[in-house]
Phi, psi and omega in degrees: 000313180298322180296317180293320179296320179296319179296316181297316180296320178299318181296318180296314181297323179297315179297318179297317180298320179294322180294317179295321179298321180293339181267352184288152179273140175282143175257004182209105172057213182276130176303145181304134177065013184266334182068035177068235183270002180291160176057029173080010179284151180294150181292134179283133185234009178237130176252130175253119185253115179270125183226171189283339182200174180277163173287156175264320181211143175257016167261105186301331181293335181256354181279150173227000185248148182297329181294327176289314182295331179300327179273313185296332177301339182259352179257331186241166171236155175254167182295318173231159185231163174274165174291169184305325179218031177211184181245031171284148186270134179227162177298146173229243173289344171259132181273332180204165183203157178204164178214158178288155182303331181278358177070025183253345181224129182238136178239128181239132173264134188258156172300145177260147174079010180277138178237149171288165185292348175267007177091355179278161186280139165269125180203188182298323179298324179293322178296315178300317179302313182297314180296319179295323178299313180294318186290319186265354182279180179298124183298328179289323179290322181254061187298321182293320179297319179299316185281331183266328184238331181055232179254022187282330181280113182279317186205142171236120189234137173273107179288317173204179185303336183240017180226129179239139178238126182242124181249133181251157175276333170208158185298148170240107186305315180269035187305310183293322178294325175298317181299331182280351182291147184303330183294339185252035173286156183272122178259152178293119177303321181297319181290321177300316180291324181291314188266341178056234182293347180264007180298329182298342177243012175224060189289141176220118178230204176247010192284182186290338180234149176253151181288137177242310190202145175226110173257107189308136179059019178229288184205155171236131181246130174235149184234160184304133174276107185293344182249024182299137187289341173269102188300139178085000181234155358282171183272334177271153175271337185202145173230133177242121176264113181261133176269114178228094190300324185276129182300316182292321177296324180293319178295319177298322179295326177290312183291335179273352178092006179289328178230165184251334186213136181225151171251176175066043178286130173297132182298331179291344181269355184298318177303320178298318180294320182296333182274355182260109184293344180273358183234162175224155181249141174239152172236127178279129176306132189283125175207055186219172172213136170255141183210161168255111178284140178242104186295111192289356183251009188241125170046223181301337183288353172294335185271122180301324181297323178295316180296322177294319179301316180296325176298317180293338186275353186263127178266090184292325180299318179294323177299315182294318180294321186281323190241349182237002180049035178082355184272050178197165176232150180300138178270127178258312180254169181286357178227155184284158182298342181285348182273131178300133182100359177296134181265101183284350181272350177290130180264143181278162169288120179289162175282102186213099184293328179294317177296321180298315180295321181296319179293321177297319178297316179298327181280354179098018179233062183297334179256012179083199181195176179247147177204168173267145176236111184274129181256130179299135182275355181232154174278143177229164181304328180266353185218087186295331181207094184300322181295314182289324176296319178299319179295322178294318178294321177303317179294320176300311184293327180300331181290344177246015175087010179264117180269105183258114178272123183280130182229148174211164180217169170303147192306312180298318178294319179304310181295318182296313183290320179295321181295337180269006176078024185272350179267149168284300175228150186210138174278134177199182179196181184208130170254124186306139182270334186216006176078013181247146180300328179303325183287346173259300190288312181288314184295322188262337189225004177276151181296334177294338185266003174295129184096349174242269183253357176271078184290339181280352181055039179278137181218124174216115184302324180292318177298316179301315179301316180294317184290321178292321178296319180295331177293327194260008174239149183261349178290110187294326179294319178292320177300317181301320180297320180294318179293324178296319178296318181298321182295328177296315180293316181299320180299318181290322180288335175052054177290339179231173157245097176297131186258295184212160164246117186260161169249094188295140177253141176230166178213151180206174178293148185295339183267010174279136176225156177086005180265123179233104180300132183261144181298337178285349177088353179226120184228147174289144179260026187302321186258007182281141175203173175258130181271000000 
């Protein structure tokens, strides 16, 4: 009798457990075998995004890395925004804008009734607060403000609660595109004052999602802002950004259902993805460059001939075949060909070991030398595997007698130390923030950007003269000529070894809709949902 009763009780408990399991909410994409909302299953409202590394800062004004902007783009809004997959300017927190013919005064009209996620008002005073914070703060902390605006902004004034007036000392041709960049999102003045130095981990903006939790090197969770000023958005209730450094592990997490969307897909895995009906592939419009920076102030790398020799020693075609499956093109200049002002007449350093050895001998290093080669610890859209690319470069350099010791650090430390000029050579890259040549050449290689984004510590007065002049005129044809001249000088000075311009691949579940990869590498997930 007890045995029969036990069996009956077990059966009842089993049925109850199955029923409860069927009612539970999924925390990642579509529940297995559920088919999304089909067959009466509840709508999935959480997206898990698998990415190559953790964020460094959730204060966009202090961030310089794409992993940080990928999150902050969903917590904050900018005054003006880019198009869904281009860098054309559209209204954001500003509804309209105008400027004087001389390009020295800009007037922006703001959205009314917008509040920060802490309940405080977004208005003209908040805009003034943000600009003053960037302008008067530590130049190293606010690297983007230093590189994009420098000391050009004379005054930011609140004309009335919904009108802001910005006065410049000289024109900045890409001014509106600069405003749309993720670094210049509006932060809550009250939250900045409340959290002080800890604001970077307590972010408060006006964006579609609010910050919930950050578990370092694991995940960041953001949740729907119920009071978002764009009614009916966002469509998801929650987004979880998971840090999974290894590309193959990230793909496994996608195919097993642990995550819903991943970046940094190995190009060799694309055939496998195409054959899986439950998944889809995305391609991010290419607007990037991967490079090996050569710190111009260190040891033998002070000598231009040495830097030129290292350029001749790199086999870019083999890199593309081995790590990009052909889905990239060799980089000749520091910016991609899609950017206006690209100089197509500049010739690359060919792969020529004899020329490289001859230049080293001429520079006084007939037997080569030793240096450190820093390998990125995370995969990026332009750098699928920093360690393996470093090993390939190490092998190239060994053929001309250069002994390159591979070194790496945790991502935040890597960026911090490289920005301070502590590396001999370092792998890095850049995804354009606004589609303008200024955002590549001035930001990455002008002497004004040393200590911010010019990690190579490259300085050339003639290049500086050309880049500053190009900033201050609005005639695009004239600007293009100046940028073309600058690229000729930069090529000869060889502050970098430009490696590739990639076409990044991403993958996600087939039932995701509304996701449009942006060429800047950081996009709001406002319109994403599961169908």
